[in-house]
N, C-alpha and C positions, 0 to 999 in steps of 0.2 A: 583559625588564623595561624599561619605558619610564623615561626620565630627564627630569626637569623642571629648568630653570634657575631659581634663586632668587637674590635679593640679600640678604645678611645684614650685620649690623653686629657687629663683634667687637672686643674690647679689644685694643689694639695689642700689649701684652705677651703675650697669649695667641696672637695671630697670629705673633709672633716665634717662639714655641715650636713652633707648627705648621710654620713655615718651616724650623726646625732639623730637625724630623723628616723633612721632605721632602728637605732637603739630605743627611741621613744615610741616605736611601733607605729609611726605615721605611715611608713612603708615596710613591707615585709623583707625587702632586701635592696641592695644598690641598684640592681637591674630594674626593678619596679619603679624606684624613685626617678631614675634617669629616663626611663621610657615615658613616665607620666609627664616629666618636664618637657621632653621633646614633643610629645603629643600636644601639650598645651601651647607651646610656642608655634608649632605648625598651624594649629587652629587659629591662633591670633593673627598670624600672617595671612591666612586665607580670608578672615573677616576684614582685615585691612585692605586686601586686594579688592574684595567686593566693594568696599566703601570707595576706594579710588576709582573703580570702574563706574560706579553710580554717580560719582561727582562729575564724570565726563559727560553725562547725559545733558541734553538741552531740556531744561525743565518746561519751558513753554511748549516746545514741540511735543514732548511726552504727554503733557496735559491736553493738548489739542487732539492727539491720537486717542487718549482715553475718552475725552468728551465725544469724539466722533463715533467711537465704538458704542458708547452708552446711548447716544442719540438714536442710533439705528435699531437698538434692541428695546428701547423703552416701551414701545407699543406692545411687546410681548410679555411684559412684566405683569404679574398679578397685582391687583389693587388690594391694599390692606386697610 
């Protein structure tokens, strides 16, 4: 994975909290702490986007599609 250097502005109180985490060895340095926070936020946004897209689905229509697909394959299933 390639790494790019960026310059950011951050509130001084938040930076102090990051520095405390680094001092307590939660993170090895500021860069790691900030990268971890950004990764977590992006991941949460992705999950929320997926949830929003799923909420748009018509549940009855999706169930009908699933039932239709299962009904056509049920004869091929092995009996247990």
